[in-house]
Each structure stands twice: as structure tokens, then as C-alpha cells.
N, C-alpha and C positions, 0 to 999 in steps of 0.2 A: 492250175490252169488260168485264174485271175490275177495273175502276177504276169502270164503273160499277154492277157487281152489289155491290162492298164498298160504295158509297155508298147501294144500297137497304138493304143489310144493314144499315145505319146508320141508317137515317131508321126503317124499321121497328121493329127494337130500341128506339129515343128516344119512338116514340107507342104503346108496348106499353102493356096497362092497368099493368103492374109498373114503367113508370117514366114515364106520361104525367103533366098534371098534376093530374089526377080520381084515380089510382090510389094503391094502400097502397104504402108502402116496403115490401123484402122483410125479412124477421126480421133481426133483428141476432144473427151467429154468435159464438156464445161461443168461446173459444179454450181448448182441452183444457189442463185444469191436470196438469200431470205427477204422477204421487204419487212423493214423496223414499224413498229408504230409511231402513227402520227397525232399529231393532238388535231389534224383539221377532219379525221376521222370519228372525231364525235359530232361532226355534223353530216347530217346526210342534204344539205342544200346550206342558201346563203339564211339565215333566220330571220325572222321577218324584224326583228331589233340586234342589231349587229352594231357593236360598237368596239374601238381601238385604243384604248389610252398606250402611250409610250412616257413612261415616267422620268428615266433617267436624260430624255430627247428635253422633257419638258422643263428638268429642273435646272438644264442647262441654257435654257431660251433666256436672252436678254430682257424681253420684253413681259417673258407668262412666266418664269419663272417661279414667285409664289403662287399659281395658280393650284398647282396639286398637292402644295403644304395645305392651302386650305381648303383641297378635299379632304386630304386624309384628316385634318383637324376633325371638318365637321361628320366623318363619317365616324370617330373614336369618339365625341360629344353622343354620338345617337344611338351607339350601339353596334353599328352595321360591324365596324374592326373588330373582332375578336383578337384583343391581346396585343403586345408590342410585336410578340414574334411573327405573326400574321401581316403584319403591317409593314414589318422590315422585307419578308417574302414581297408584299404589293408594289415598294418604294423602288427594292433592289432591280424589280424584274426590268427585261428589257421591254417586253408590250403586258397588258392587259389585256384582253379579249373575253369581249360578252355576248352571248348569244343567246335570245329568247325567243321561243313559239309560242302560240295558242296551246292552250291545256297546261301539263302540266311536262314543260320541255326547256331545262335552261341549263348552261353550261357557263362554265367561267377556268380561263386559261392565262394562265401566269408563263409567261419563255422567258428563258434567262433568269430565271432565280437562282439566288447567290447561293453557290456551290457550299457556304456554312453550313445554312440551314438544315436541319433534320425534320420532316413530317411527324416521326414520334415525339419532338419534341417541341411543337407547337402548341403554346399554352393557351389560354381566356385570361379575360383582364384578371381576374381574380388566382391565375398562376397555374391552375390546374390544366394536363393534358388535353389535347382537343380528340385524337385520332391513335388508333391500332391498326397494325396492320391485319386482314382479311388472313386465317389459314389457310390458305390454298396455293396453288404453282404457277400461276399464270405469270405468264413473261411478263407484265406489267405489274407491279404491285399496286393494292387496291387497300387503301386506310379507309378505315369508316367512324365516324364521330361515336366515340365514348356514349356521348348521351343521345341513346337512343329515342328520347322519349316522345320525339315527333315522326309522324308515321313516315313522312317522304323526309327522310333526312340528307340523302345523297351519301355522295363518296367522294375521295379525293384519290387519283391515279397518279404516280408520280414514273415519267418517262426519262428514258435513258439520257437524254439531252437537255436538264434539267428545267425541264415544262412538268408545270403540276396543272392536273385538269381536275376541277371541281365538277359534279355532274348529278343531276336531280334528272326524276321521272325521264320520259323518254328517253332521254339523251344520257341518262344512265346506262340504261337495257343496251343504246347503240355503242356505249364507250365501252363495254365490257366485252362487247362479242367482237368488234372492231378491232379492239388492243389485243385479243388471242390470235385472231386471225387477219391483220392488217391489208385491207383495204387500198388503203393508197388515194383518197378520195383528195383532189385539189383544196389548195387552203382559199377559202373567199379573198377575193381582194379590198382591200378599201383605204384609199388617199394614202400611198404608202409613204409620201413625203409628209403626214399632217400632224401635230403635236399630238391632237387628238381626235377622232372622227367618231361620227354616229350615223348608221343608215336605217331609215324605217320604211317598211313595206308591208305589201297585205293589208288586213287588216287594220292591223296598228294603225297605218299612214291615214285612217277614216275617222279616228276617233275627235277630230275637230271640227267633220262634216258640219255639227249646228252651231258651232262658236261665232257669232254675232261678227266678230271683227275677221277671224282668219278662215273659216267655212267657204268661202267665197274661193279659195286655193286650194281648195281639195276635189273639184270637181273634175275626172279624169284624172286626179292624180297617181302616180303608182309607186313612186315612193321619192322620200325626202332624205336628202346624205345634207349633215351641217359637219366642215371639216374647220380647226383650229390649222393656222398655216404658222410655220415659223418666224419671229422676228416681226416684221412690220405687213406681214400680207394677211393678218386678220381671219373675220369670220369668213368663210365663204357657206351659202346655203343654195344645195340645187334641189330644184323644183323639178322631177321628170314626167311628163305628162304622153299622153295615148296619140294625141296627133296634134299637127300643127296649128287649127284653132284653138284648141284649148290652150298650147303654149302661150300663143296670142294675146289671149283674153287674163290669161295667169299675169304673164309680164304689167299689163294695165293694170291690173290689181292690186298688184304688189308696191306697185310704182302709187298708189293711192292710198294703201294703208301706210305705208311706210312712213311718206308725207306727214298725213295725218298724226301718228304717233310720233312724232319728232317737234310736232309742233303743240302738242298737250303738255298740261303743267303735270308736274310732278306731283300734285295732290291729286289729279282723275286718273292718273294712270301705276301713280305707288311707286315711281321710281323717275329718274333725271332719262329720259332717252331723246335728250336732245343730239348724241353725238350720232342718229340715226340718217341727221340731215347730210349725211356725206355719204350715203349709202351709194353705190351704183348696183344696177340695175339693169338685165341686157339677157335675150335669149339666144342660143345658139343650139340649131336643130331643133330637137322638142325640150329640150329642159332652159328652165328661168334660172339664172345665175343670180343671185343677191351677194354681194361683196361689200364687207363693211370692215375699218379699223374700230375695235372693241376693247374701250379704257379699261387698263391693268386693275384697276380699282373693282372695276363693277366682275372681273372675273373671282377679286376674294372675297364678294361678297356673295356671286351665286349659290356658291354653298349655303348657305344658312336662309335662301330666298326660298318664299310657299309659292304655290300657285297661284295665289290673290297676287303676290309681289309681281307677277309677271303676267297679270292680265287674265289667266287662264281662268 
């Protein structure tokens, strides 16, 4: 009986409108494409402090090529860079991206890390291994610091496209969730043609509100972006304000401040700021732009400067 029933069902299926000679073929089923994990998922918005450094572009630049080397030397001298292999990862990357938000929320992204580098072989200044992979089956391999003495040591994630993401605090929680189930957030955009750029917004943009010199520029300030342009493009500072009146006021104050600083002696400011006399200041819409050619020697000295040297 069962064999007869099966034969009848097969015959009915074969002669149905979907499969008969005169019927239309069923629509093709397109396989669902799985979303790949992306570094931008570590951020849920543009961080209050967002910086992008492009090491390879910096090293190739004829004017500022020595600047990145000076930064690396300063990082090594101050113990910020953990060993030569970590320095190789940073120097060889296409981009270094840093994002910081209030509270404990920080991420460091290295894009285009040299393929020859292995996170398990990254060592500190004494040659000791820094990372080990966590024993799980996540889509993205997570490495934890071997030295767990710090309560908030963070973790390192290695994405398939030679991208390393270091995350701490809230960023670490976001990274674990997003890399396991990618959400495809858009990457924050910041001066794509700059050698290096830093954007400050939110509460951080008002840290100098009470400063005797720069405090007047903070009124109704929403963000400040500093970008180093290739070649003779120099430094461009973009100060964005809430409205046109605040912008016009800030332009006037910026011209006054720059003029006064360029005329002060080195003894007064702690640095020779005569080069500021060539700064061009103007506003477009609600953004005040300050454009100035920065002496390469100043950039080489900048990594060694303190807040007092900068008049802060």
C-alpha cells in the first residue's frame, strides 16, 4: 500500500502546473550572502575623539616624511609602544584609527597590517608574548593579553582583511557582539586625503573653555578638526559652530589670537611661533578655517613637547 501511495504522490507532483511541460519554472532561490565582520562595527557612532593616521602616506610625503618616525621614537621612549613587533604592525599599516568616548570606551584599529605579522608572535620590549587566542569558536579570532593584572586589559580582534581591532571597556562589549553578528555600520568619515587628522566633539571639545587664550573660541563650538595635508598643504583647523553669529565672532577672535601669538617671543610662549603670521583665516558657512604651513622641524619636535610647551 505504501509503495502505491508513494507512486501516486510522485505522479501528481510530476504532472502539477509547476513541473508539467506547460508550466513556469519556480523562481530561483538566491543564497543569502552572509555579512562579513567589519572594523567600523566597533563604533556605534563617531567617537568624541576620532583620529586617523596614515603611516605609509606619511612616510612617502616629501615634506613631512620624518614626522611619523619621530612619533614612533617618542612612543617607544615613553613605553607606549609595546615592543618592536607592535611597532612594525603600526608602521606597516595603511591606517591607524583611534576612537575614544567618555567613560571606559576606547578602540584602536590597524588597517592593512603586514601579512607577515602574527598576533601570537607579538612581543613586548623584553621579548615576551603579549597575546593568546581565546578558546572559543567565534567568527573573528579574539586574542587576550597574557598579562591580566589590569582589570580592564581589553582584547585584540583579528579580522579577515588584515585588520586588527583593539578594544577596551564598552568598545570591547560592542566588538564581541558585532563581530559575532555583523551589523555593517558605516565607517566614520574623516578627511580622506589627509596624512593625519583628529576630530574632537562632544564634551571633549570644551576642555579649553576656561583657557585664558583659547577659551573665547569655545563658545557654541560643536567640533574641531585638525588635519595635516600632503606636501605644502600644511595644517588645516576647522572649527564648527552652532550658528552664523558664533562663527563670525570666532573668526574675529581667531585672527586676533593668531596675530598675538606670532608676535610673542620664544621666552613668552616656550616655542617660536613666528610661522603663524602666514596663517590664513576665513569662514565658510558655520565653520572657521585656519590654514597654515607648518615647519617640518616643528613636527619633529612635537612628539617631545609637553602641554606647557604648547601654552596649554
